[in-house]
C-alpha positions, 0 to 999 in steps of 0.5 A: 546494469541491473535497474537499466534492466529492470527499466527495460522489463518494466517499460516492455512489460506494461505494453504487454500488460504483464508484470514480471518483477513483483514488488516486495510485500510485507510480512507482519512483524513477530513480537520478538524483532530485533528492530535495530536491524531495520529502518522504520517509518510511518505505514502511509494510508495512500494508494500504491503508485509504481513508475515504470520510467514513463508512467505512474501505475497501480499494481495490476499495471493500469495507468494513473491519470496523473498530470504531466507535471506531476509526473515530470520530474521523475527519473527514467527507472523503476520506483515504488511509492505511495500516492499520500494526501494525508492521515485519513484522506484515502478515501479523497484519494482513492477518488482522485486517482480513479479518475481517467481526467485528472483534477489539477487542483486535487492533484496539487494535494497529492505527494508522491512518497518514495519508498523503494528502487524495484530491481536496484543493486546494494542493500536497502541502506543504500538504495535509501541513499539513491531515493534521496539523490532522486528526491534532491534531483527532482526539485518538486515538493510532491516527489518526498522519500518517505522518512525512515529512521532508526531505533535503539531497541524494542522499547523505543520501537513500541513508543514509536508505535503508539505515537503513531497509531494516537496521532490517526496513523496506520502503524509501521513499516520496518525495512532491513537495512542490509537486505537486497531487494527481492520480490515476494514478502519475506522479513526484508520488509515487515509491518506493525499495525494495530490489527491484522490486515489482510485482503479477499475477494467478494463473491456475493452480497448479503442483504440487511434486515431492521435498520439496514433493509435494502441495503447491504448486510454483509459481503460474502468473500473468499480470501487468498487461501479459499476460506470463505467468510463474512464481512459485516461490519466497518461500512458507512451507509453510503458503501452499504447502499453501494457496496463494492462489486462482486470480484472486488478486492477489499482489505479487512482487519482482524484481531485473531483467527478461529482454529480452522484459520477464520478471521474473527469478527472481520472489519471492512476497511476500504475497497482496493485499487487492484484486480 
């Protein structure tokens, strides 16, 4: 019953442009986390996409122009997942998702990697079994469940983390096995990455000097806590020539924070497909 009501809510919200069912969001995994309580998966560098029963949508509700054949196997109930090509292919995927007319050939390279049933009953282990059944019923090689595994201890978790990062992956996600679905951030969903990452909104462009004269020197940004700072590294020459616009949301990485809470040596990662 709950998932039926959630499906109705998502369909109505899509029509209204609202989002009454916010997604689950990850916290950073603490150093002393007990991994035996969690299912562990790779953190994919894709575009998060939510299926409302009729269309794929970004978190802001914007419809993704996916080909009809791509979404036809999906069920009429809410799903959460990641559109993904391969490690290191985010930029190509981002450009594809932004197009108003789907490129049939390029979409053949995309998979919809499922990791959650928003609003569904049961703990994550039970929801995972339902996702596997959805994959089987879909019968399409582009509809997949993100592979999940259990680890015996922290040493095994750390070894898996080093393996994934060493092969070009972003890190790991930890889903608490006995946790029921709930919106927002909680210890039910954790992430492990080599650096901390966060999001900020672009509020200005600072000009470059020397080799960068005439191009972007740094972005002036403001984070969710109202802290203002600059992000000046991590950009390609093409991104410096055509930087994210004022108002755009970006992801940046950093190692630690100052006593004032500002990130030390923030590095630009990507522009987010979110408002």
